[in-house]
C-alpha positions, 0 to 999 in steps of 0.5 A: 660748535654748540647750538642750543634750541630755545626752551622754557627754562634750564637747570644748571649742570648738577653734580652729586657727590657723597662723602663720610663728612661734608664740611661747610666753611673753609676758614681755619676751623673748617680747614683743620677739621677737614685735614684731621678727618682726611688723615684719619681715613674718611672721605671729606667734602670741604665747601666754602663760598670764598675763593681761598681758604682761611676765612679771616686769616686769608688774604681777603681779610688779613687778620693774624691767627691768635689764640691762647698765646695772646701776643705773649701778653698774658700768663699762658705759657707754652699755650700755642695750639698743637696739631694741624693748626700748629703745623700750619703756623710753623710752616708759615713761619718757615716760609713766610716770617715776613707775614705775607698774607698771600703766602699764607693762602698758599700754605693752607691751600697746599695742605688741603690739596695734598690730602687725597681724601678731601674734595675741595669746592671753592666759591661754592655757597650752600643755600638749601638742605634736605632732611631724612627726618626732623633730626637728621640732615641727608644732603645739602645743596650748593652752587658755584657761580664761577663754573655755573655748577650746582652740587648735591652733597650727601653724607651721614655726618655734616659739620658747620664751620661757616661762621654764620651757621648756614647749615645749622640755621637751615636745618632748624638747629637751636641757636642764640644771637645776642647777649644773655642776661647776667642772671641766666648763667651767673655771668657778671660780665654780661653787657648791658643793652647800652653797651651792646649785645653783638660784636661788629665787623672789621675791614682793614687796609694796607699802605705802602711808600712809593718813593715819590709824591702820590695824591689821593682824591677820595671817593664821594662816599668817603666820610669826614672822620673828624666829624663822625669818628670820636677817636679820629685822633688815634689814626696815623700813617703807620698802623695798617692791617689788623693793627686797625682791628678797632675799625669796627661797625655793625654790633647793633645790626643783624650781623648776618643779613645786613653784612653788605650794609655794614661793609659799605659803612666800613668802606666809607670809614676806611676811605675817609681815614685815608683822606684824613691821613693824606689831605689833612696836612697833619701827616707829612710822612704820608706824601709818598704813600698810597693805598696798597689794599683795602678789604672787600669783605669784612672780617666777622666777629659774631652772629649765631651761636648754636646750642649743644649739650653744654654751653660754655660760660664765663665761670668756666673760663675764669675758674678754669673749670675742668670737664670730663670731655675737654677736647680743646682749650682757650686762653684769649681774654674775655674780649667784648667790644662796644656795639657802636664800634668805631662810632662809640665814645667807649674804648674799642675793647673791654678785655679781661684775662683769666689766670690761665687756659681753660678747657672746652668740652666736646658737648659744645661741638655738636647740635643738641637737636640735629643729631648728625650735625657737628659745630666748629669755629665761632658758632659753637655752644657758648654764652655771649660772654664766653664766646668773647674768648673762644671766638679767636681763630687758633682756638676755633681751629683747635676745636675744628681738628677735634671735630675732624677726629670725632667725625672719623671715630663716628664713621668707623664705629657707626656712632652719632656725635652725641654717642661719643660724649659718654665718659668711656668713649670720650677717652678714645677721642682724647687719646686719638687727638693727643697722638697728633700733637693736640694738647688737652690741659691736664691729660696724658696720652695713654697708647698701649700700641706704642712699643716705647713703653715696653723698651728700656731708655738710656741717653748719652747725657742729661742736662743738669741745670746748675748754671745759666752762664753770664755772658752779657753786660749788666742791663738796668731793671726797667721792670720787675723781672723773674726767672722761671725754673722747673724745680722738683719736689724737695728743698728749693735750690740755692741761687747765686747771682751778681746784680750791679748797683749804682749805689747802696740800695735794697733789693726785694726778692720773692719766691712764688709759684702758682696756686693752680699747678700747671698754670703760670700766674705766680699768685702764691708767695712762698718767701720774701727776702730783702737784701742790701746791695753795695755799689758795684758788683754784688755776690748774693746767695738766695737760700729760701729754705723752702720745701717744694711740695710737688714738681712745679715752676718756681718764679724767682722774682726781683722787684723793680729797683732802678738802681740795680742792673742784671746780667743775662745768659744767651743759653736757651733751654727747653722749658726754661724762661725769664719773665717780666712784669711788662705792659702790653696794651694791645691785649689790655695788659697794664702789668696788673689786672685790676677789674671792677668788683662787679664783673666776676674777673680776678686781680693778678699780675702779668708775668710775660716773656719778651720776644726774641732776640730779647728775653734772655735768661737771668744769669745765675748759679743753681745749687744743687743743679736742677734735674728735670730733663730726663730721657724718660720724659719722651714717653710720659704722654705730654708734648710740651712743658706743663708742670715740668719741661716734659722733655729730654735735654742733652748736656751742652758738652755732649758733642754727639747726644743720643738716645738708645731704646732697647728691647729684650726681644726683636721688634717689628717697627713700621714707624717712629713718631718724634715731637720737637720743641718749636717753642709753644710760647711763640704766638707765630702771628700769621700776617703783618708781623715780622718774626726774627727767625724762620726756625725756632731756636730749640728745634733740632734740625738734624737727627738720625735713627740707627738700628741695632747693627749701627745702620742709619735707617733714617736721616734728616738735616732740615727739620723745622716742624714740631712733629716728624713721622718716619715711616719705613718702606719695609718694617725694621726688625731690631732689638734697638733703635738709636736716635742721634741728635745734633744741638740746634746751636752753640747756646741751645742744647738738643732736646726731644719732647716725645718718641712713639714707636709702632 
């Protein structure tokens, strides 16, 4: 029994902890920062004021994770973010293809608690800090309401990923809030005050069918949406969760200090919507439906943005400007919303895409005046217009893991964040990031410790792409269609195929490529052919007689003709895609982007793949066959398709494909790192959507590693992840390694993106 005498006052239990890095904010960016830093060998405290990790991706908000892939609705091919965020999304699609947000919570939590270098403090809010001088934070103070415990957290480095930037704010870091004028950064898309200077919050709900009649009595605070919401006619009984992203409010308020007020207004709207659906009589299908879940905290879009040594702006995005210190990339549209949100007469968003992904420099990820403060997430150093693209979660997470690696390098070398921004030191960070599968546009991994560069590589076979076998009936052209082929410098191959025509007609065919090599907007027309088709099956031969100047993706485009049908092939090959001039209204893709002249955006066509099980390749023969799948690609320093597949692909007919890696002298090998193709074109939305497969069709599930006497030293039969690190209990002494791969399926040849050996 505990008896406590009466006293004047008491202090809560206080625990002091020290670490190399204290991270404030447990969204995806904070989580990826923590995991990367911990795996890099430094001690981390991860502090979040929420009961679960994931931020807007968690079950508290239930927004799907997206970034440069943009629902496959733009021209950013193979753009899904790599590294830790890729590991999380691939794990989620394996365990949770149905998109249950509660399961995603467990995956994020599991990844964090498995790291012994991370101390996780949930339900813990930072409210104060201490500085050793005007430019240096020495500790932060936090309180957990669940265990009535206060924490004093000390570290040489801090990272603010809190969304509102509580630590940066308390520390006196320079920040911005609201929109800059068009003149300040030459941003023609900068909004007027009439449109609004801040994006608001959103709050979602889920419904379910109970199988029996359910009535709904609205709370008294529910509003009449037919009177107060201009777009009330858009509501229906089927959209739920983040499909209702446009339930937004608060852009004319203080999105930090008035969050609770904004939340209450959104609650009024949500319950008013459900009252309208249930009781207006216009939705008889809702009779057996009930509200399953309504968010209790809103998903925030925008508040403070902190100033670093570089401010990302609209021209950086539109022109895809490279920076010497790029450590992350974005590719979401520049996506501004009217400040009045749900109560606005204007469309819920105003999205304009760039032609491809853009780099984000390291100098945007630390404070310009607090010398030991990193920034990650939506608070990094951008203008309001650039923020409209960089704010999405997968982009934020990618930047977070870059910061985690930067912090580890700073601790190991006794550097401050700004020290790492020098042109010499930044290369070290970029290389370390690429080692963990973190893609940086235009860069190649150079690792002198990788023993593969001293070896001789050979393979049992290499795919020569001379045919995409016709194995479907003809399908009518509903859109203009195209086939992306990874052609090498030299004469463009001749293409033969068999379109069907209802009657005599003409088919227009274009050979295109991208003006910016490595992007995938086919804005350079190389040749146009117009061919006459007879009724029935035609045999056409496309000899473009064009010299391709460099390795690139060629787009063979067939312009829409509703009298014509094409057959397709079920053969799916790493780095080979069909694309379609589709409409995807969810990301403001209407087949062609035609912006007003005065907003600084470009006009171009969208050429996007279809989601599986659709999206088959166009059946065709290719003469001579394309030789772009050589085994040497596995050590070229790129782990995804760019201007070429960057992968070894075995021949379909090779029943036991293998790669042999040999050295003239015996090597002492401790680990082998492999990268597989988990389809970086698939967005892998984390919640709400149901995905057609739990393992990507290109991913090699079964493989073995053998030494020079044929002994199997490692075997895997259930791989589904992008990166596999094989660490041997004792170093292997050998002059040769053999990697045996099993084809993922009858229609998918085995492929391997990368091998590294240490």
